[in-house]
TORPARO-848604 format. One line per 3 residues: their letters; for each residue x, y, z of C-alpha. Coordinates in Angstrom, 2 decimals, padded with zeros to 5 digits. Each point is the difference from the previous one (the first is absolute). Last residue first. Example, Ala and Ser with C-alpha at 12.3 -4.5 7.8 and 13.67 -1.06 7.14 Angstrom:
// residues 2
SA) 013.67,-001.06,007.14  -001.37,-003.44,000.66;
// end
This chain:
// residues 255
ISP) 103.68,105.69,117.39  002.66,-000.56,-002.60  -000.32,-001.53,-003.43;
TFD) 003.11,-001.67,-001.44  001.19,001.42,-003.31  002.62,-002.20,-001.68;
DPI) -001.25,000.74,-003.52  -000.02,003.70,000.81  -003.31,001.60,-001.00;
KVT) 000.39,001.88,-003.25  -001.70,003.37,-000.30  -002.29,001.61,-002.58;
LKG) -001.32,003.37,001.16  -003.30,001.39,-001.27  -000.90,003.60,-000.86;
SQI) -000.30,-000.70,-003.72  003.48,-001.57,-000.05  002.50,000.26,002.84;
SEP) 003.01,-002.31,-000.19  001.39,002.05,-002.89  000.93,002.81,002.43;
NAE) 002.58,-002.19,001.79  001.83,001.63,002.92  -001.39,003.45,-000.80;
PNF) -003.48,-001.29,000.82  000.94,-000.36,003.71  -002.29,-002.68,001.36;
AII) -001.50,-000.79,003.39  -001.37,-003.48,-000.72  -002.96,-001.63,001.77;
MAL) -000.99,-003.69,-000.08  -002.50,-001.38,002.49  000.01,-003.80,-000.39;
KYK) -003.15,-002.01,000.69  000.67,-003.68,000.53  -000.91,-003.19,-001.86;
DKP) 001.09,-003.35,001.42  002.79,-002.55,-000.25  -000.13,-002.41,002.93;
VNA) 001.57,001.08,003.31  002.77,-002.03,001.67  002.57,002.54,-001.21;
FKY) -001.57,002.64,-002.20  -001.60,-000.14,-003.42  -001.11,003.06,-001.92;
ERI) -002.71,000.69,-002.58  -000.71,003.56,-001.04  -002.97,002.40,000.17;
LSK) 001.13,003.54,-000.68  -001.14,003.43,001.21  001.70,002.70,-002.03;
GFF) 002.24,002.99,000.37  001.74,003.00,-001.47  001.37,003.05,001.82;
RIG) 001.72,002.90,-001.73  003.07,001.90,001.19  000.72,003.36,-001.68;
SEN) 000.38,002.05,003.17  -003.55,001.38,-000.34  -001.15,-003.59,-000.43;
FKI) 001.54,-000.84,003.39  -002.20,002.69,001.60  -003.05,-001.43,-001.75;
IQK) 000.95,-003.45,001.34  000.24,001.44,003.51  -003.47,001.52,-000.34;
EHE) -001.36,-003.40,-001.05  001.63,-001.55,003.08  -001.84,002.49,002.20;
ILY) -003.21,-000.81,-001.91  000.52,-003.67,000.84  000.36,000.73,003.69;
RTK) -003.23,002.05,000.07  -001.88,-002.63,-002.00  000.95,-002.72,002.49;
DAI) -000.95,002.21,002.92  -003.44,000.69,-001.51  -000.56,-003.66,-000.90;
ELD) 000.84,-001.17,003.52  003.31,-001.81,000.26  000.48,-003.60,001.13;
SYI) 000.18,-001.49,-003.52  002.81,002.35,-000.98  002.25,-000.61,003.01;
DSL) 002.80,-001.71,-001.96  -000.83,002.03,-003.13  000.88,003.21,001.83;
DRL) 003.37,-001.36,001.11  000.77,-000.97,-003.60  -000.95,003.50,-001.18;
NDF) 002.19,001.56,002.67  002.97,-002.13,-001.07  -000.70,000.80,-003.67;
FES) 000.01,003.75,000.69  003.14,-000.34,002.09  001.73,-001.72,-002.94;
AEI) -001.19,002.78,-002.33  001.35,002.64,002.41  003.36,-001.77,000.10;
SLT) 000.20,-000.09,-003.80  -001.08,003.64,-000.24  002.84,001.05,002.32;
TDI) 002.58,-002.15,-001.76  -000.84,001.12,-003.54  000.47,-003.04,-002.24;
ISS) -003.63,-001.18,-000.16  -000.27,-002.97,-002.38  000.31,-002.46,002.93;
SDF) -003.31,001.12,001.53  -001.71,-003.39,000.31  -002.84,-001.46,002.07;
FYF) -001.21,-003.56,-000.56  -002.35,-000.96,002.81  -001.64,-003.14,001.32;
HAN) -003.37,-001.18,001.34  -002.00,002.99,-001.23  -003.53,000.36,001.38;
KII) -000.20,003.66,-001.07  003.36,001.24,-001.32  -000.78,000.52,-003.68;
IDL) -003.67,000.98,000.13  000.60,002.52,002.78  002.94,001.55,-001.82;
QVH) -002.18,000.52,-003.09  -002.62,001.76,002.13  002.70,002.18,001.57;
NKI) 000.76,001.77,-003.27  002.47,000.27,-002.88  001.58,-003.43,-000.26;
EDL) 001.25,-000.64,-003.54  -001.14,-003.35,-001.37  002.43,-002.91,-000.09;
VEC) 000.84,-002.41,-002.83  001.65,-003.10,001.46  002.95,-002.02,-001.20;
NNV) 001.01,-003.64,000.47  001.34,000.17,-003.58  -002.09,-002.55,-001.89;
SRI) -003.01,-000.47,002.28  -000.37,003.60,001.15  000.59,001.59,-003.40;
YDQ) -002.47,-002.42,-001.58  -002.66,000.59,002.67  000.46,003.76,-000.41;
LDK) -000.40,-000.23,-003.75  -003.03,-002.28,000.25  -001.67,002.41,002.42;
ELA) 000.74,003.01,-002.20  -001.26,-001.83,-003.10  -003.25,-000.98,001.73;
NEV) -000.56,003.51,001.36  000.50,001.66,-003.40  -002.19,-002.55,-001.80;
WKE) -002.81,000.38,002.55  000.25,003.81,-000.24  -000.34,-000.27,-003.79;
HNN) -003.02,-002.27,000.40  -001.71,002.23,002.55  000.45,003.09,-002.18;
KLN) -001.27,-001.68,-003.17  -003.00,-001.63,001.67  -000.91,003.31,001.68;
VII) 000.21,001.78,-003.36  -002.22,-002.76,-001.42  -002.62,000.38,002.74;
EYT) -000.12,003.79,-000.24  -000.40,-000.02,-003.79  -002.83,-002.52,000.17;
FTE) 000.35,-003.72,-000.56  -003.61,-000.96,000.61  -001.59,002.54,-002.33;
PFD) 002.99,-000.39,-002.33  -000.93,-003.67,-000.65  001.34,-000.84,-003.48;
DIL) 003.08,002.18,000.53  000.93,-001.46,003.38  -000.46,-003.61,-001.16;
KHD) 001.71,000.44,-003.37  003.16,001.21,001.72  -000.40,-002.81,002.54;
NAC) 000.13,-002.64,-002.74  002.86,001.66,-001.90  002.23,000.16,003.08;
LLI) 000.22,003.35,001.73  002.34,002.97,000.51  -001.81,003.20,000.98;
LNS) 000.30,003.36,-001.71  -001.50,003.40,000.76  002.64,001.05,002.58;
NDD) 002.69,-001.19,-002.44  -000.99,002.72,-002.47  -001.47,-001.20,-003.31;
YDA) -003.26,001.93,000.41  001.97,003.24,000.07  -001.85,003.28,000.61;
MKK) -002.89,-001.92,001.55  -003.74,000.57,-000.12  -002.11,-001.53,002.76;
VNG) -002.20,-002.98,000.87  -001.80,-000.20,-003.37  002.51,-002.36,-001.61;
RPG) -000.47,-002.61,002.73  000.08,-002.68,-002.72  -000.45,001.71,-003.40;
KEK) -002.85,002.34,-000.86  002.09,003.10,000.76  002.98,-001.39,-001.91;
SSI) 003.39,000.50,001.72  -000.99,-002.91,002.24  000.66,000.40,003.71;
IHC) 001.87,-002.91,001.60  002.01,-000.66,-003.13  001.50,-003.47,-000.20;
EEG) 003.60,-000.99,-000.71  -000.43,-003.68,-000.88  002.01,-002.89,001.33;
LIF) 000.26,-003.46,-001.54  003.48,000.41,-001.46  002.01,-002.79,-001.62;
NSN) 003.36,-001.47,000.88  002.10,-002.40,-002.10  001.31,-003.54,000.48;
NIE) -001.25,-001.27,-003.38  -002.29,-002.70,001.38  000.02,001.32,003.57;
FKQ) -001.95,003.20,-000.63  000.79,002.02,003.11  -002.46,002.40,001.60;
ILH) 000.19,003.71,000.78  -003.17,001.27,001.65  000.24,-001.88,003.29;
KKC) -003.58,-000.35,001.23  -000.87,002.23,003.00  -003.77,-000.44,-000.70;
IAC) -000.86,003.70,000.29  003.11,002.17,-000.46  001.42,-002.45,-002.55;
RNG) 003.67,-000.60,000.64  003.25,001.24,-001.56  000.92,001.56,003.39;
SKS) -002.67,002.69,-000.36  002.41,002.83,000.86  002.45,-001.33,-002.61;
WLI) -002.62,-000.47,-002.71  -001.58,003.44,000.45  003.31,001.87,000.29;
KRT) 001.44,-001.71,-003.08  -003.15,000.74,-002.00  000.12,003.66,001.04;
KVK) 003.62,000.25,-001.12  -000.85,-001.56,-003.38  -002.78,002.56,-000.53;
ITM) -003.58,-001.17,-000.44  -001.37,001.09,-003.35  -001.88,003.13,-001.02;
// end
C-alpha cells in the first residue's frame, strides 16, 4: 500500500513543514533556478516488516495511517531507524505528539499576535467558571467591560449590574480571605450560567498593555477585559469557542 494524498496533507500540515526532531524547515529554496525542493520524509513509526524498525511492537490494519507516520528530515529518519532500541515506539509517538502540539501552539500565538498588532483586536476565551474570572480580574489595574451587543433592555441592564459588581469585587480583592473570594466568584459564575440560558455568552482575557498618563512615564498595566456577547449580533465573531473583538482605537482605560 502507499500513503494516501489526504494522509500526506494531514501529516505535513500538522507538522508545520518541519522535522519533528531537529525542527528544520523541510521545504528549501534552490536560489540558482529559484525553485523549491523537499527535504522531508514521511517515516513509519512501526515498520510493516516484522524485522524492520519497531516492526515487532504490534500488528496494524493500516501501516500508512497518519497515526503511524512522523515527518522527519533524512538525517533524523536514518537516526531513528538505525537505533530502534533507543528510539522506541513510545518515544517516537511522544516526539510526534509534542511536535504537532508545538506547531499548533506556535501558529495560534503568531495568529493572535498578528491580529492584535494589525487590527488592534484580541481573541478572547469563553468564560465558563470562577477560576477563569479569578485569573482575569486579579491584580488588574484597568477594566474593559462591554455588553453593547445585547439589545434586550432587561438583559443589558443586568449585564451592566454584573460588571459593576465585578468591578466592586476587584476593588476589595486583595483584602478578602480565600474562602470569601471563592464564594463571591462562584456567585458570579452562577450569574454567567443564568445569562447563558438567555443566550448571552461571556468572553474574557487578562492583557498586559502599555499606557501613558499625564506626568507619568509610559508603563505596562494589567487590563481585565470581559465581553457579554449576544452571538446573534455577529455569529462569525465566534470561532472554535473564541471571540475576536476590536478594541476601540480611542479606548482610554478606566480605574
